[in-house]
C-alpha positions as CSV (number, residue, x, y, z in Angstrom):
1,M,44.8,-19.6,-56.8
2,F,47.5,-17.9,-54.7
3,P,50.5,-19.6,-53.2
4,N,50.0,-21.2,-49.8
5,D,51.9,-23.5,-47.5
6,S,51.2,-26.6,-49.6
7,N,52.9,-25.1,-52.7
8,E,56.0,-26.5,-54.2
9,M,58.2,-25.1,-56.9
10,W,57.3,-26.3,-60.4
11,I,59.0,-25.9,-63.8
12,G,57.8,-26.2,-67.4
13,V,57.9,-24.8,-70.9
14,A,55.0,-22.8,-72.3
15,N,54.4,-22.5,-76.0
16,V,52.9,-19.0,-76.5
17,V,51.4,-16.9,-79.2
18,P,51.0,-13.2,-79.1
19,D,47.5,-11.7,-79.0
20,H,46.6,-9.7,-82.0
21,I,47.5,-6.4,-80.3
22,N,50.9,-7.7,-79.0
23,T,53.8,-6.6,-81.2
24,Q,56.6,-7.5,-78.8
25,M,57.8,-10.4,-80.9
26,G,57.8,-8.7,-84.3
27,K,57.1,-11.2,-87.1
28,A,57.5,-14.2,-84.9
29,K,54.4,-16.5,-84.8
30,G,55.1,-17.6,-81.2
31,A,57.7,-18.6,-78.6
32,F,58.8,-21.1,-76.1
33,V,59.5,-19.9,-72.6
34,K,60.6,-21.7,-69.5
35,A,58.6,-20.8,-66.4
36,V,58.9,-21.5,-62.7
37,C,56.4,-20.8,-60.0
38,L,55.0,-22.1,-56.7
39,A,51.9,-24.2,-57.3
40,T,49.9,-27.0,-55.7
41,S,49.8,-29.2,-58.8
42,A,50.8,-29.4,-62.4
43,L,47.4,-28.0,-63.3
44,N,47.7,-25.2,-60.8
45,F,51.2,-24.4,-62.3
46,Q,49.6,-24.2,-65.8
47,E,46.8,-21.9,-64.6
48,R,49.1,-19.5,-62.8
49,V,51.6,-19.3,-65.7
50,S,48.8,-18.8,-68.3
51,T,47.2,-16.1,-66.2
52,E,50.5,-14.2,-65.8
53,L,51.3,-14.5,-69.5
54,F,47.8,-13.3,-70.4
55,K,48.7,-10.0,-68.6
56,Y,51.4,-9.5,-71.2
57,E,49.1,-10.3,-74.1
58,F,50.2,-13.9,-74.7
59,T,48.0,-16.9,-75.1
60,V,49.5,-20.3,-74.0
61,V,49.0,-22.9,-76.8
62,S,50.5,-25.8,-74.8
63,F,52.8,-26.8,-72.0
64,S,55.5,-29.4,-72.0
65,E,58.0,-30.8,-69.5
66,V,56.0,-29.7,-66.5
67,E,57.3,-31.2,-63.3
68,L,58.3,-30.5,-59.8
69,F,61.5,-28.6,-59.7
70,K,62.9,-31.0,-57.1
71,D,62.5,-33.8,-59.6
72,F,64.0,-31.7,-62.4
73,S,67.0,-30.8,-60.3
74,V,67.7,-34.5,-59.6
75,K,67.8,-35.3,-63.4
76,Y,69.6,-32.1,-64.6
77,N,72.4,-29.9,-63.5
78,V,70.7,-26.6,-62.6
79,A,72.4,-23.6,-64.2
80,C,73.0,-20.5,-62.1
81,D,70.5,-18.4,-64.2
82,L,67.8,-21.0,-63.7
83,Q,68.4,-21.0,-59.9
84,E,68.2,-17.2,-59.9
85,L,64.7,-17.5,-61.5
86,V,63.7,-20.0,-58.9
87,D,64.9,-17.7,-56.1
88,E,63.0,-14.8,-57.6
89,A,59.8,-16.9,-57.8
90,L,60.2,-17.9,-54.2
91,D,60.6,-14.3,-53.1
92,S,57.9,-12.8,-55.3
93,K,55.4,-15.8,-55.1
94,Q,54.7,-15.1,-58.8
95,P,55.5,-17.0,-61.9
96,V,58.9,-16.1,-63.4
97,F,60.1,-16.6,-67.0
98,S,63.3,-17.1,-68.8
99,S,64.1,-15.7,-72.2
100,F,61.5,-16.1,-74.9
101,H,62.8,-18.3,-77.8
102,T,60.8,-17.2,-80.8
103,Y,59.8,-19.2,-83.9
104,L,58.6,-18.0,-87.3
105,S,56.7,-21.1,-88.5
106,D,53.1,-22.1,-87.9
107,E,54.2,-25.7,-87.4
108,N,54.9,-25.1,-83.7
109,I,51.4,-23.9,-83.1
110,N,49.4,-27.1,-82.2
């Protein structure tokens, strides 16, 4: 689903694993990455983020900490780099990602 007037900015963390042909993460088993995007619901956020990550040969294993950005910003001090990601997502109308934080253990794949 594409952004429309009822969209709000959402934020969450995706736990991803590389597809078998993806060699971008070396020997890492997976990674956690913060994502922001316009969406109509938490489920729509997850669908949009998963679809975008699939384009880069990643599969989402799980999501955590998914919430409206306006709720997040009340609870936490929003760093400048995160605000830049939000601004980029607003301009592009596409999901935007922070740095990938890789892990080497299978225990994070659930």
